[in-house]
N, C-alpha and C positions, 0 to 999 in steps of 0.2 A: 542680901549679903553684900557687903562692900569689900572690894579688893583694890589694893593700891599696887601700882607697878612703877618701876623706875623708867623714865623716858628720856630720850635725847632727840633733838630736832631743831627746827627753825620756824619762825613766824614769817609768813609771806603775805604781801599785799599786791594782788595782781601778779605781775612777773617779777616784782622786786622783793628781795629778802630784806625784811625789816630788822629782825633779830636772828642771829645764828648762835650756835653753841648753847642752845637751851638744854638745861640739865634739871629735870624736875620729876614730878610724880603725877600719875593719872589714876583716878579712882573710877570704878564702875559700880553702878547701883542697879540691882534687879528691880523691875517693876512688874506689876500684874500683866499677864498676857505675854510674858517673855521679852518684853522691851527692856533695853538697857539705857541708862543715862550715864553720861561721863562728865567729870569735872577734874580739875587738878590745879597745880601751882608750880611755879619755878621762882627762884630767887637770883637776883643779879644786881650789880651796881645801879643805884638810882638814876645816874645820868644816862645809862643805856636804855632804861625803861621810859625815859622822857620822850623818846621817839614815838611812843605809842599814843594813839588817840583813844580816849575812853569810850567814844560812841561809834567806833568802827569795828566791823567784823573782819577778822584776819583768818588766814588759812594756816592751820598747824600741820606741818609736814614732819612726821617722825622718821627717825633713821631706819626703821624697819619697813618703811613704805606706806604705813597708814597715814591717812589725811582726814582732816575735819575742819569745818568752819567753827571758829571760837569767838566768844566775846570775853573780854577780860576786865579786871579791876585791879589797879595798882594800889597796894596798901603798905604802910610802914613795916619794916622788919625789925627784929631784935638785934640785928647786926648793924652797927654804925656804917653808914654809907650805902647800904643795900635796901632794896624794897622787894616785896613779893608781888608777883603777878598771879592773881587767882583767875582761873578761866572756867567756862563751861562750854561744852560742845553743843552746837546748834545743829540738830539733825543727827546724822549717823557718822560713825568713825569707820572709814572704808579703806580697803587696801587698793 
């Protein structure tokens, strides 16, 4: 079963906030054995997303206190001047 939830937060690299004001969606997918996998996306102006490196792992810090390591891919959006950052969680999403 897939469940999407609205999220807010920031992307962090070490101690530095790379992107704040993230407003996006997170999906959870159930796997055999009770394990869950998470992925999601957020959209923002393309020039803000240019600060992200495609081969780097970032820390996603959500406003509710949950955190996870994520890898992302930036793809074009249907909105002129914006792009989508699609991400998947590596490991667990922890509080």
